[in-house]
Z-matrix of the N, CA and C atoms (Angstrom, degrees):
N
C 1 1.379
C 2 1.582 1 109.60
N 3 1.265 2 116.45 1 146.51
C 4 1.420 3 120.11 2 -177.98
C 5 1.538 4 113.05 3 -90.86
N 6 1.403 5 115.42 4 -15.21
C 7 1.484 6 121.04 5 179.74
C 8 1.474 7 110.39 6 -128.32
N 9 1.402 8 115.14 7 146.48
C 10 1.460 9 118.08 8 -176.51
C 11 1.575 10 112.49 9 -105.11
N 12 1.248 11 119.83 10 -11.26
C 13 1.440 12 122.07 11 -170.05
C 14 1.588 13 110.71 12 -148.26
N 15 1.302 14 114.82 13 155.58
C 16 1.464 15 119.67 14 177.43
C 17 1.505 16 108.68 15 -130.10
N 18 1.278 17 120.98 16 127.22
C 19 1.452 18 123.66 17 172.95
C 20 1.475 19 110.10 18 -109.46
N 21 1.303 20 119.28 19 116.83
C 22 1.460 21 127.90 20 -173.40
C 23 1.591 22 110.21 21 -97.36
N 24 1.282 23 115.37 22 137.86
C 25 1.475 24 120.16 23 153.84
C 26 1.444 25 107.22 24 -69.61
N 27 1.330 26 120.55 25 165.07
C 28 1.476 27 127.51 26 -178.45
C 29 1.491 28 114.18 27 -100.65
N 30 1.335 29 119.27 28 -72.13
C 31 1.410 30 125.42 29 -176.67
C 32 1.510 31 109.72 30 -71.49
N 33 1.293 32 117.05 31 126.26
C 34 1.466 33 121.42 32 175.73
C 35 1.533 34 109.84 33 87.73
N 36 1.278 35 117.47 34 -5.89
C 37 1.569 36 122.45 35 -177.53
C 38 1.486 37 110.01 36 -121.29
N 39 1.316 38 119.12 37 -61.87
C 40 1.486 39 123.18 38 177.15
C 41 1.558 40 108.27 39 -91.97
N 42 1.291 41 115.75 40 -46.71
C 43 1.495 42 120.99 41 -174.35
C 44 1.538 43 111.65 42 -113.65
N 45 1.311 44 115.68 43 140.30
C 46 1.507 45 124.58 44 173.46
C 47 1.531 46 103.63 45 -89.60
N 48 1.240 47 116.21 46 92.16
C 49 1.556 48 123.15 47 -179.03
C 50 1.506 49 112.31 48 -99.70
N 51 1.346 50 122.64 49 -3.47
C 52 1.372 51 121.24 50 -157.50
C 53 1.565 52 110.55 51 -68.34
N 54 1.377 53 119.91 52 -35.02
C 55 1.436 54 119.30 53 -178.16
C 56 1.500 55 115.50 54 -66.16
N 57 1.404 56 110.94 55 -37.69
C 58 1.454 57 116.26 56 177.15
C 59 1.567 58 112.04 57 -68.86
N 60 1.295 59 113.01 58 -36.56
C 61 1.474 60 118.43 59 177.29
C 62 1.544 61 111.43 60 -66.30
N 63 1.307 62 116.72 61 -42.35
C 64 1.447 63 123.19 62 179.70
C 65 1.519 64 109.22 63 -68.70
N 66 1.326 65 120.67 64 -43.24
C 67 1.440 66 119.98 65 -175.68
C 68 1.560 67 107.85 66 -69.61
N 69 1.319 68 117.67 67 -33.21
C 70 1.490 69 119.05 68 -177.00
C 71 1.573 70 107.82 69 -72.35
N 72 1.332 71 118.31 70 -40.22
C 73 1.407 72 119.53 71 -179.51
C 74 1.532 73 110.05 72 -69.53
N 75 1.329 74 115.58 73 -39.21
C 76 1.529 75 115.48 74 178.90
C 77 1.449 76 111.83 75 -66.53
N 78 1.286 77 121.47 76 -32.96
C 79 1.503 78 123.29 77 172.68
C 80 1.488 79 109.15 78 -60.87
N 81 1.327 80 117.25 79 -42.43
C 82 1.504 81 119.03 80 -178.77
C 83 1.524 82 108.41 81 -67.71
N 84 1.342 83 120.22 82 -45.66
C 85 1.381 84 122.79 83 -175.43
C 86 1.601 85 110.17 84 -63.75
N 87 1.334 86 112.98 85 -40.31
C 88 1.505 87 117.10 86 178.55
C 89 1.493 88 111.34 87 -61.93
N 90 1.357 89 116.09 88 -41.57
C 91 1.487 90 121.86 89 -179.11
C 92 1.540 91 108.78 90 -61.86
N 93 1.332 92 115.85 91 -28.98
C 94 1.504 93 118.11 92 -178.09
C 95 1.553 94 110.62 93 -91.47
N 96 1.310 95 115.45 94 -0.25
C 97 1.454 96 117.69 95 179.53
C 98 1.602 97 114.51 96 83.87
N 99 1.294 98 115.49 97 18.73
C 100 1.499 99 120.73 98 177.89
C 101 1.501 100 111.69 99 -102.54
N 102 1.346 101 113.46 100 159.57
C 103 1.442 102 117.44 101 176.89
C 104 1.467 103 110.81 102 -71.88
N 105 1.302 104 116.97 103 150.80
C 106 1.474 105 124.29 104 -179.37
C 107 1.509 106 111.11 105 -80.49
N 108 1.385 107 115.42 106 168.09
C 109 1.446 108 121.89 107 -177.42
C 110 1.512 109 111.01 108 -116.72
N 111 1.314 110 119.44 109 156.56
C 112 1.460 111 119.81 110 177.87
C 113 1.520 112 110.82 111 -85.96
N 114 1.295 113 116.61 112 163.67
C 115 1.409 114 122.94 113 179.19
C 116 1.536 115 106.56 114 -59.96
N 117 1.227 116 120.70 115 -44.29
C 118 1.454 117 124.90 116 -178.49
C 119 1.594 118 108.72 117 -56.24
N 120 1.275 119 115.41 118 -45.01
C 121 1.492 120 119.11 119 178.14
C 122 1.530 121 110.11 120 -66.54
N 123 1.271 122 116.95 121 -40.66
C 124 1.516 123 117.80 122 -179.63
C 125 1.553 124 112.37 123 -62.29
N 126 1.341 125 113.66 124 -32.38
C 127 1.431 126 117.92 125 177.21
C 128 1.521 127 111.94 126 -60.14
N 129 1.270 128 117.88 127 -31.12
C 130 1.460 129 124.96 128 175.63
C 131 1.550 130 113.61 129 -79.90
N 132 1.302 131 116.05 130 -27.67
C 133 1.422 132 119.78 131 -176.18
C 134 1.563 133 114.55 132 -84.58
N 135 1.288 134 117.10 133 -29.96
C 136 1.489 135 121.73 134 -175.73
C 137 1.523 136 109.72 135 -81.86
N 138 1.388 137 113.75 136 166.89
C 139 1.449 138 121.10 137 175.54
C 140 1.452 139 118.99 138 116.41
N 141 1.384 140 115.42 139 -17.59
C 142 1.460 141 119.86 140 -176.74
C 143 1.543 142 110.86 141 -123.84
N 144 1.335 143 116.88 142 28.04
C 145 1.393 144 118.43 143 177.69
C 146 1.536 145 111.61 144 97.10
N 147 1.389 146 114.70 145 163.30
C 148 1.480 147 120.15 146 -177.50
C 149 1.479 148 115.98 147 -67.44
N 150 1.319 149 120.86 148 -31.70
C 151 1.391 150 124.80 149 179.00
C 152 1.580 151 110.76 150 -62.40
N 153 1.332 152 110.61 151 -49.33
C 154 1.523 153 113.69 152 -179.51
C 155 1.555 154 108.70 153 -69.73
N 156 1.269 155 119.46 154 -33.63
C 157 1.484 156 121.63 155 175.76
C 158 1.502 157 110.38 156 -57.25
N 159 1.274 158 115.43 157 -50.42
C 160 1.467 159 120.27 158 177.98
C 161 1.504 160 114.41 159 -61.71
N 162 1.275 161 118.71 160 -44.50
C 163 1.480 162 122.73 161 178.94
C 164 1.470 163 111.91 162 -61.92
N 165 1.372 164 115.14 163 -40.20
C 166 1.481 165 117.31 164 -179.91
C 167 1.530 166 113.09 165 -75.36
N 168 1.355 167 119.32 166 -27.61
C 169 1.407 168 124.10 167 -178.66
C 170 1.511 169 112.15 168 -78.86
N 171 1.345 170 117.36 169 -36.28
C 172 1.416 171 121.29 170 -177.11
C 173 1.549 172 111.07 171 -71.87
N 174 1.335 173 119.12 172 147.91
C 175 1.461 174 121.71 173 178.47
C 176 1.598 175 107.17 174 -69.18
N 177 1.324 176 110.63 175 160.60
C 178 1.514 177 116.04 176 -174.83
C 179 1.487 178 112.32 177 -56.46
N 180 1.303 179 118.55 178 -34.47
C 181 1.449 180 121.60 179 -179.03
C 182 1.541 181 113.18 180 -80.21
N 183 1.327 182 117.13 181 3.37
C 184 1.480 183 117.26 182 -176.65
C 185 1.445 184 113.38 183 -127.89
N 186 1.330 185 113.34 184 39.04
C 187 1.479 186 117.11 185 -175.70
C 188 1.498 187 113.96 186 -115.12
N 189 1.325 188 115.19 187 21.47
C 190 1.461 189 120.77 188 172.77
C 191 1.561 190 112.11 189 -65.34
N 192 1.290 191 117.44 190 159.53
C 193 1.431 192 116.75 191 -171.15
C 194 1.563 193 113.82 192 -58.98
N 195 1.293 194 113.02 193 -40.45
C 196 1.506 195 117.13 194 -176.97
C 197 1.552 196 111.26 195 -66.13
N 198 1.317 197 114.18 196 -41.19
C 199 1.519 198 115.18 197 -179.62
C 200 1.592 199 108.89 198 -68.74
N 201 1.276 200 116.07 199 -42.41
C 202 1.470 201 119.27 200 179.45
C 203 1.491 202 110.55 201 -56.67
N 204 1.395 203 115.25 202 -47.62
C 205 1.422 204 120.72 203 -177.46
C 206 1.586 205 110.86 204 -62.28
N 207 1.338 206 114.87 205 -40.11
C 208 1.481 207 118.91 206 178.64
C 209 1.477 208 109.78 207 -68.02
N 210 1.263 209 121.12 208 -40.46
C 211 1.450 210 128.25 209 -178.87
C 212 1.562 211 108.39 210 -61.30
N 213 1.360 212 116.75 211 -44.44
C 214 1.432 213 119.04 212 179.18
C 215 1.525 214 110.51 213 -65.55
N 216 1.333 215 117.26 214 -41.57
C 217 1.468 216 121.42 215 -176.35
C 218 1.490 217 108.71 216 -60.93
N 219 1.446 218 115.62 217 -47.45
C 220 1.412 219 121.50 218 -179.80
C 221 1.513 220 115.05 219 -63.16
N 222 1.386 221 115.08 220 -41.49
C 223 1.411 222 119.61 221 178.83
C 224 1.463 223 113.68 222 -66.15
N 225 1.357 224 117.13 223 -38.14
C 226 1.523 225 120.83 224 177.97
C 227 1.534 226 108.56 225 -63.43
N 228 1.314 227 115.61 226 -39.62
C 229 1.504 228 117.60 227 -176.74
C 230 1.517 229 109.76 228 -67.71
N 231 1.346 230 117.63 229 -44.41
C 232 1.435 231 122.11 230 178.29
C 233 1.526 232 112.01 231 -62.88
N 234 1.322 233 116.04 232 -45.51
C 235 1.422 234 120.59 233 -178.48
C 236 1.527 235 114.28 234 -65.54
N 237 1.353 236 115.99 235 -31.14
C 238 1.487 237 121.47 236 177.19
C 239 1.525 238 108.34 237 -63.89
N 240 1.337 239 119.79 238 -26.31
C 241 1.437 240 121.11 239 176.21
C 242 1.508 241 116.97 240 -94.68
N 243 1.341 242 115.67 241 -18.54
C 244 1.486 243 120.22 242 -171.43
C 245 1.548 244 111.65 243 -110.09
N 246 1.264 245 120.30 244 -11.23
C 247 1.459 246 121.11 245 -164.94
C 248 1.524 247 117.50 246 -53.72
N 249 1.382 248 114.85 247 -23.44
C 250 1.449 249 114.87 248 -177.37
C 251 1.553 250 107.54 249 -117.51
N 252 1.272 251 122.93 250 16.36
C 253 1.403 252 126.66 251 -177.86
C 254 1.539 253 110.87 252 -64.45
N 255 1.336 254 113.92 253 -48.66
C 256 1.450 255 122.28 254 -175.58
C 257 1.491 256 114.85 255 -124.58
N 258 1.340 257 115.91 256 -10.50
C 259 1.469 258 122.20 257 -178.35
C 260 1.498 259 111.03 258 -69.29
N 261 1.390 260 114.80 259 133.36
C 262 1.512 261 122.26 260 174.83
C 263 1.572 262 106.25 261 -147.99
N 264 1.328 263 111.30 262 158.86
C 265 1.520 264 117.06 263 168.79
C 266 1.537 265 109.00 264 -59.89
N 267 1.273 266 117.73 265 144.85
C 268 1.411 267 121.11 266 174.54
C 269 1.537 268 111.86 267 -64.63
N 270 1.240 269 118.51 268 154.19
C 271 1.459 270 122.85 269 175.16
C 272 1.487 271 109.23 270 -59.68
N 273 1.327 272 115.26 271 130.27
C 274 1.494 273 122.03 272 179.75
C 275 1.496 274 113.09 273 92.80
N 276 1.247 275 119.28 274 -8.19
C 277 1.542 276 123.67 275 177.11
C 278 1.496 277 110.04 276 -64.52
N 279 1.311 278 116.45 277 -46.69
C 280 1.552 279 120.12 278 -178.97
C 281 1.481 280 109.22 279 -60.20
N 282 1.348 281 119.02 280 -46.02
C 283 1.449 282 121.97 281 177.92
C 284 1.513 283 114.16 282 -60.65
N 285 1.342 284 116.17 283 -39.79
C 286 1.429 285 122.15 284 174.91
C 287 1.531 286 113.08 285 -65.02
N 288 1.243 287 117.33 286 -45.04
C 289 1.522 288 118.39 287 178.16
C 290 1.396 289 114.05 288 -69.18
N 291 1.337 290 119.67 289 -32.71
C 292 1.474 291 124.31 290 171.40
C 293 1.556 292 109.82 291 -62.86
N 294 1.305 293 113.42 292 -47.26
C 295 1.479 294 115.38 293 179.92
C 296 1.537 295 114.58 294 -62.95
N 297 1.278 296 118.65 295 -42.00
C 298 1.463 297 122.59 296 175.14
C 299 1.572 298 112.19 297 -63.05
N 300 1.296 299 113.88 298 -40.75
C 301 1.429 300 117.73 299 177.77
C 302 1.590 301 110.40 300 -64.47
N 303 1.207 302 117.07 301 -42.35
C 304 1.486 303 119.89 302 179.71
C 305 1.526 304 110.30 303 -63.62
N 306 1.299 305 116.57 304 -31.00
C 307 1.497 306 119.87 305 -177.06
C 308 1.506 307 110.76 306 -91.47
N 309 1.350 308 118.30 307 4.00
C 310 1.405 309 122.12 308 174.57
C 311 1.600 310 113.94 309 71.36
N 312 1.304 311 112.35 310 27.14
C 313 1.454 312 115.61 311 -176.97
C 314 1.569 313 108.17 312 -87.96
N 315 1.324 314 116.21 313 132.63
C 316 1.467 315 120.63 314 176.95
C 317 1.502 316 111.77 315 -70.18
N 318 1.369 317 118.78 316 128.95
C 319 1.483 318 122.97 317 179.99
C 320 1.506 319 111.02 318 -115.77
N 321 1.354 320 113.14 319 140.45
C 322 1.505 321 117.04 320 178.83
C 323 1.548 322 107.52 321 -143.90
N 324 1.297 323 115.07 322 169.96
C 325 1.495 324 120.76 323 -175.81
C 326 1.555 325 108.17 324 -133.69
N 327 1.296 326 116.13 325 133.28
C 328 1.475 327 121.49 326 175.62
C 329 1.541 328 108.03 327 -130.44
N 330 1.382 329 119.43 328 118.92
C 331 1.432 330 122.64 329 -175.42
C 332 1.495 331 110.80 330 -126.70
N 333 1.301 332 115.38 331 160.99
C 334 1.481 333 120.73 332 170.02
C 335 1.509 334 114.24 333 -93.74
N 336 1.391 335 115.50 334 8.72
C 337 1.420 336 121.66 335 170.00
C 338 1.539 337 109.17 336 -75.51
N 339 1.334 338 119.43 337 160.39
C 340 1.466 339 118.83 338 174.83
C 341 1.512 340 109.62 339 -59.02
N 342 1.346 341 115.76 340 146.15
C 343 1.465 342 120.92 341 -174.51
C 344 1.497 343 116.87 342 -54.94
N 345 1.352 344 117.43 343 -43.71
C 346 1.431 345 118.35 344 -177.69
C 347 1.533 346 113.27 345 -68.60
N 348 1.395 347 112.85 346 -33.70
C 349 1.431 348 118.83 347 178.31
C 350 1.497 349 112.77 348 -71.00
N 351 1.310 350 115.11 349 -39.77
C 352 1.505 351 121.49 350 175.67
C 353 1.538 352 108.62 351 -57.74
N 354 1.323 353 118.77 352 -48.51
C 355 1.484 354 122.04 353 -178.39
C 356 1.587 355 108.63 354 -63.51
N 357 1.293 356 117.43 355 -40.02
C 358 1.453 357 119.79 356 179.10
C 359 1.545 358 110.37 357 -62.38
N 360 1.290 359 117.40 358 -47.84
C 361 1.488 360 119.51 359 -179.30
C 362 1.520 361 112.72 360 -65.04
N 363 1.264 362 119.62 361 -42.02
C 364 1.426 363 122.27 362 176.47
C 365 1.569 364 110.43 363 -61.32
N 366 1.284 365 117.07 364 -43.64
C 367 1.456 366 122.03 365 -177.22
C 368 1.516 367 109.53 366 -67.88
N 369 1.348 368 116.49 367 -42.79
C 370 1.447 369 118.81 368 -177.92
C 371 1.611 370 115.85 369 -76.33
N 372 1.353 371 113.52 370 -37.00
C 373 1.435 372 120.11 371 -170.60
C 374 1.576 373 111.04 372 -99.73
N 375 1.335 374 118.37 373 -23.29
C 376 1.511 375 122.68 374 -176.24
C 377 1.484 376 108.96 375 -131.65
N 378 1.264 377 117.36 376 30.75
C 379 1.494 378 117.66 377 -176.59
C 380 1.497 379 116.64 378 -72.77
N 381 1.309 380 119.38 379 -4.81
C 382 1.494 381 124.90 380 178.57
C 383 1.562 382 107.39 381 -76.45
N 384 1.304 383 118.92 382 -15.41
C 385 1.508 384 118.82 383 -173.61
C 386 1.518 385 108.26 384 -121.41
N 387 1.318 386 112.75 385 156.95
C 388 1.525 387 119.77 386 178.25
C 389 1.447 388 111.29 387 -93.81
N 390 1.304 389 118.93 388 122.92
C 391 1.430 390 126.93 389 173.37
C 392 1.513 391 108.87 390 -109.24
N 393 1.348 392 115.68 391 121.48
C 394 1.514 393 118.02 392 -175.71
C 395 1.501 394 112.01 393 -69.79
N 396 1.311 395 119.60 394 -26.58
C 397 1.459 396 123.14 395 173.37
C 398 1.463 397 111.31 396 -147.79
N 399 1.289 398 119.73 397 141.50
C 400 1.501 399 127.57 398 174.33
C 401 1.487 400 106.05 399 -131.62
N 402 1.292 401 112.48 400 123.96
C 403 1.439 402 117.01 401 -171.42
C 404 1.607 403 107.70 402 -140.95
N 405 1.310 404 116.07 403 133.80
C 406 1.444 405 122.19 404 171.76
C 407 1.514 406 109.15 405 -123.46
N 408 1.296 407 117.71 406 -156.93
C 409 1.449 408 121.60 407 -177.04
C 410 1.557 409 105.19 408 -85.12
N 411 1.385 410 113.31 409 123.35
C 412 1.448 411 120.33 410 -178.90
C 413 1.510 412 114.09 411 -101.63
N 414 1.333 413 117.97 412 -168.50
C 415 1.410 414 120.91 413 -170.47
C 416 1.557 415 110.71 414 -64.99
N 417 1.310 416 117.14 415 -26.66
C 418 1.475 417 121.27 416 178.79
C 419 1.517 418 114.52 417 -69.74
N 420 1.409 419 114.25 418 -11.65
C 421 1.432 420 119.52 419 173.34
C 422 1.527 421 114.82 420 77.68
N 423 1.368 422 118.93 421 2.68
C 424 1.453 423 122.30 422 -179.59
C 425 1.493 424 107.38 423 -70.47
N 426 1.372 425 114.86 424 129.76
C 427 1.460 426 117.87 425 175.84
C 428 1.543 427 108.13 426 -143.16
N 429 1.325 428 115.35 427 164.81
C 430 1.396 429 122.25 428 179.47
C 431 1.592 430 107.97 429 -62.81
N 432 1.311 431 115.25 430 144.91
C 433 1.455 432 131.97 431 17.05
C 434 1.536 433 114.01 432 -85.42
N 435 1.274 434 121.13 433 1.52
C 436 1.482 435 119.54 434 173.73
C 437 1.578 436 109.33 435 -55.83
N 438 1.328 437 114.00 436 122.37
C 439 1.485 438 114.75 437 -173.96
C 440 1.554 439 115.29 438 -78.12
N 441 1.342 440 115.85 439 3.59
C 442 1.496 441 119.55 440 -172.89
C 443 1.568 442 109.30 441 -56.33
N 444 1.342 443 118.13 442 -43.80
C 445 1.458 444 120.43 443 -178.38
C 446 1.564 445 111.25 444 -61.47
N 447 1.307 446 114.35 445 -45.81
C 448 1.500 447 117.20 446 -179.65
C 449 1.536 448 112.99 447 -67.62
N 450 1.286 449 116.99 448 -37.29
C 451 1.466 450 120.31 449 175.52
C 452 1.562 451 109.24 450 -66.00
N 453 1.318 452 116.44 451 -40.95
C 454 1.459 453 116.48 452 -177.88
C 455 1.616 454 111.09 453 -66.23
N 456 1.342 455 116.63 454 -35.73
C 457 1.468 456 119.65 455 173.01
C 458 1.489 457 112.95 456 -63.21
N 459 1.322 458 116.20 457 -38.82
C 460 1.521 459 119.02 458 178.78
C 461 1.585 460 106.44 459 -64.45
N 462 1.334 461 115.92 460 -42.12
C 463 1.410 462 118.91 461 -176.26
C 464 1.617 463 109.19 462 -68.33
N 465 1.296 464 117.12 463 -37.89
C 466 1.426 465 122.49 464 178.11
C 467 1.504 466 113.16 465 -62.15
N 468 1.288 467 115.67 466 -38.02
C 469 1.487 468 124.93 467 -175.37
C 470 1.583 469 108.69 468 -83.58
N 471 1.345 470 118.55 469 -19.39
C 472 1.426 471 122.82 470 -174.29
C 473 1.500 472 114.34 471 70.44
N 474 1.362 473 115.61 472 31.50
C 475 1.401 474 122.16 473 -179.53
C 476 1.510 475 108.68 474 -119.93
N 477 1.285 476 120.33 475 137.61
C 478 1.449 477 123.47 476 -179.95
C 479 1.516 478 108.96 477 -65.84
N 480 1.324 479 118.14 478 142.38
C 481 1.495 480 121.44 479 177.24
C 482 1.487 481 113.35 480 -52.95
N 483 1.356 482 116.73 481 -36.84
C 484 1.512 483 120.79 482 179.81
C 485 1.475 484 115.20 483 -62.40
N 486 1.355 485 116.25 484 -18.86
C 487 1.459 486 121.43 485 179.14
C 488 1.536 487 112.42 486 -88.69
N 489 1.319 488 119.44 487 1.28
C 490 1.412 489 126.48 488 -177.04
C 491 1.530 490 110.68 489 -98.23
N 492 1.368 491 113.65 490 136.94
C 493 1.479 492 116.70 491 158.98
C 494 1.533 493 106.67 492 -94.34
N 495 1.369 494 116.49 493 130.70
C 496 1.439 495 123.44 494 176.14
C 497 1.499 496 106.85 495 -101.43
N 498 1.286 497 120.08 496 118.19
C 499 1.503 498 121.99 497 -176.16
C 500 1.520 499 110.89 498 -114.74
N 501 1.291 500 115.87 499 125.75
C 502 1.409 501 120.96 500 178.95
C 503 1.500 502 113.19 501 -157.54
N 504 1.382 503 118.01 502 176.35
C 505 1.442 504 122.61 503 -171.05
C 506 1.577 505 112.25 504 -122.72
N 507 1.320 506 120.17 505 8.04
C 508 1.421 507 118.44 506 -179.55
C 509 1.569 508 112.97 507 -136.05
N 510 1.283 509 118.18 508 168.42
C 511 1.464 510 121.84 509 175.36
C 512 1.471 511 110.52 510 -56.17
N 513 1.322 512 120.15 511 -37.96
C 514 1.481 513 125.26 512 179.51
C 515 1.479 514 109.19 513 -57.06
N 516 1.352 515 116.63 514 -44.04
C 517 1.484 516 121.96 515 -177.39
C 518 1.509 517 110.06 516 -66.26
N 519 1.347 518 117.34 517 -45.79
C 520 1.405 519 120.36 518 179.20
C 521 1.535 520 115.21 519 -58.66
N 522 1.353 521 113.04 520 -43.40
C 523 1.409 522 121.38 521 177.26
C 524 1.473 523 111.56 522 -61.40
N 525 1.346 524 116.34 523 -42.09
C 526 1.481 525 121.19 524 178.22
C 527 1.534 526 113.95 525 -62.70
N 528 1.303 527 113.60 526 -48.76
C 529 1.515 528 119.71 527 178.49
C 530 1.478 529 111.54 528 -57.43
N 531 1.351 530 117.85 529 -49.92
C 532 1.417 531 122.64 530 -176.70
C 533 1.579 532 110.00 531 -63.46
N 534 1.323 533 116.52 532 -44.53
C 535 1.510 534 122.13 533 -178.68
C 536 1.585 535 108.96 534 -63.80
N 537 1.307 536 116.38 535 -32.86
C 538 1.473 537 118.62 536 -175.63
C 539 1.535 538 109.74 537 -83.50
N 540 1.334 539 117.90 538 -6.12
C 541 1.474 540 119.79 539 -177.58
C 542 1.486 541 114.34 540 79.33
N 543 1.386 542 117.63 541 27.74
C 544 1.397 543 123.28 542 -177.56
C 545 1.527 544 105.31 543 -108.10
N 546 1.337 545 116.08 544 170.00
C 547 1.451 546 124.35 545 -176.30
C 548 1.538 547 106.03 546 -91.43
N 549 1.378 548 119.57 547 107.12
C 550 1.399 549 125.40 548 -170.68
C 551 1.542 550 113.20 549 -78.87
N 552 1.281 551 118.92 550 119.69
C 553 1.472 552 126.68 551 -178.30
C 554 1.516 553 108.99 552 -116.12
N 555 1.334 554 115.76 553 118.63
C 556 1.478 555 120.01 554 179.99
C 557 1.538 556 109.36 555 -97.47
N 558 1.342 557 113.46 556 129.28
C 559 1.374 558 119.76 557 176.39
C 560 1.523 559 111.79 558 -99.26
N 561 1.310 560 117.44 559 126.34
C 562 1.447 561 122.19 560 -172.38
C 563 1.519 562 115.76 561 -88.55
N 564 1.328 563 117.07 562 -1.00
C 565 1.455 564 120.02 563 -179.39
C 566 1.598 565 108.59 564 -90.13
N 567 1.275 566 120.35 565 0.20
C 568 1.469 567 122.62 566 -172.57
C 569 1.583 568 113.03 567 -88.77
N 570 1.319 569 111.91 568 -134.94
C 571 1.459 570 119.78 569 -168.27
C 572 1.516 571 111.40 570 -95.22
N 573 1.320 572 118.39 571 -18.87
C 574 1.481 573 120.31 572 -177.37
C 575 1.572 574 112.52 573 -122.94
N 576 1.280 575 119.83 574 174.33
C 577 1.377 576 124.70 575 -173.82
C 578 1.556 577 112.77 576 -98.40
N 579 1.305 578 116.24 577 164.89
C 580 1.504 579 118.51 578 -178.60
C 581 1.538 580 111.49 579 -61.83
N 582 1.342 581 120.16 580 -35.17
C 583 1.418 582 120.70 581 -177.61
C 584 1.551 583 109.88 582 -62.58
N 585 1.294 584 122.84 583 -38.64
C 586 1.421 585 125.87 584 178.06
C 587 1.524 586 110.33 585 -68.24
N 588 1.290 587 117.25 586 -40.87
C 589 1.484 588 119.66 587 177.93
C 590 1.508 589 113.05 588 -64.72
N 591 1.343 590 117.86 589 -42.74
C 592 1.465 591 121.05 590 176.49
C 593 1.469 592 114.02 591 -64.79
N 594 1.405 593 113.61 592 -42.55
C 595 1.424 594 115.63 593 -179.37
C 596 1.488 595 117.16 594 -63.26
N 597 1.414 596 115.54 595 -22.77
C 598 1.370 597 119.01 596 178.26
C 599 1.547 598 118.05 597 -106.75
N 600 1.340 599 112.58 598 22.53
C 601 1.446 600 120.25 599 169.19
C 602 1.495 601 120.64 600 105.21
N 603 1.340 602 117.56 601 7.33
C 604 1.445 603 119.06 602 177.17
C 605 1.535 604 111.15 603 -53.34
N 606 1.325 605 116.29 604 125.50
C 607 1.478 606 117.56 605 -179.97
C 608 1.524 607 111.25 606 -89.86
N 609 1.361 608 115.28 607 -21.21
C 610 1.491 609 119.91 608 177.18
C 611 1.481 610 102.67 609 -141.67
N 612 1.373 611 118.36 610 146.08
C 613 1.453 612 124.87 611 163.69
C 614 1.533 613 112.28 612 -111.76
N 615 1.295 614 116.46 613 141.50
C 616 1.444 615 120.28 614 175.43
C 617 1.508 616 110.79 615 -130.93
N 618 1.262 617 116.46 616 138.41
C 619 1.509 618 121.86 617 -175.52
C 620 1.473 619 113.53 618 -99.48
N 621 1.280 620 118.41 619 -14.79
C 622 1.472 621 124.40 620 175.96
C 623 1.555 622 112.27 621 -136.85
N 624 1.262 623 119.82 622 143.25
C 625 1.417 624 121.55 623 -175.05
C 626 1.547 625 116.06 624 -51.72
N 627 1.355 626 115.24 625 -44.98
C 628 1.472 627 119.54 626 -177.63
C 629 1.487 628 116.25 627 -67.83
N 630 1.369 629 117.45 628 -10.27
C 631 1.452 630 123.68 629 175.26
C 632 1.564 631 109.08 630 -66.23
N 633 1.381 632 116.10 631 -21.74
C 634 1.421 633 116.60 632 -178.64
C 635 1.560 634 109.80 633 -64.77
N 636 1.250 635 120.71 634 -29.45
C 637 1.437 636 126.30 635 179.91
C 638 1.523 637 110.95 636 -58.18
N 639 1.352 638 113.78 637 -36.65
C 640 1.480 639 118.01 638 177.71
C 641 1.511 640 111.06 639 -73.56
N 642 1.369 641 117.01 640 -38.41
C 643 1.463 642 121.34 641 176.01
C 644 1.531 643 110.63 642 -59.44
N 645 1.249 644 118.93 643 -34.11
C 646 1.445 645 122.92 644 179.70
C 647 1.497 646 108.97 645 -62.93
N 648 1.305 647 120.24 646 -32.75
C 649 1.448 648 124.32 647 -176.30
C 650 1.517 649 110.05 648 -98.46
N 651 1.326 650 115.80 649 17.41
C 652 1.463 651 117.59 650 174.76
C 653 1.527 652 115.24 651 87.15
N 654 1.320 653 117.23 652 5.01
C 655 1.433 654 120.05 653 176.65
C 656 1.482 655 108.36 654 -97.79
N 657 1.351 656 115.97 655 155.90
C 658 1.413 657 122.26 656 -178.02
C 659 1.538 658 111.44 657 104.09
N 660 1.342 659 113.31 658 146.15
C 661 1.485 660 115.06 659 -174.51
C 662 1.510 661 108.69 660 -147.16
N 663 1.344 662 113.11 661 169.75
C 664 1.425 663 121.60 662 176.27
C 665 1.535 664 108.66 663 -71.25
N 666 1.357 665 119.41 664 173.71
C 667 1.461 666 122.04 665 174.47
C 668 1.496 667 111.32 666 -116.23
């Protein structure tokens, strides 16, 4: 194998979270008297943390500091109740994680969700597999595309960044992987399309989770 470790994004990569995220934001928007958003719109809004999600979901005339803060508060409350209502691992993720485990590949997760919530979701939804490191946004506020979290995970595992595949579904993920010195793999089953992933540095695209096993062995190419 040409790579020793895989660093995964969470939402849109391992877990299909979009309906719970959209339902929670729409409940918050409705409580504030604003129009709701479609799932397709929410796929474009998520990926850069809850503040950006709120700013993108709110209408132009409702983005003052007080309204944004209230929207975030409401959305967090709704999501704390809804986060596992519809969320599931994507089809093929179990087979991929089994295959990586059998090959002795170190697996980790890096998310722009809050750290404690990231750990909870991985434990509850992906608890059958061992992840060497699970990291979300911590008190220091560092989030992707800042590569600091990815680099820290590589340091923690004692594996050079160049030996990692970084797997994600958004431009933010591709930027993070490239900046960290990892091999950026874009997954097309998530929240964004192939064009966005390629435009922001994806070195390989995969259409199904188990295709990553071929990438590990040096198979797979850009488009």
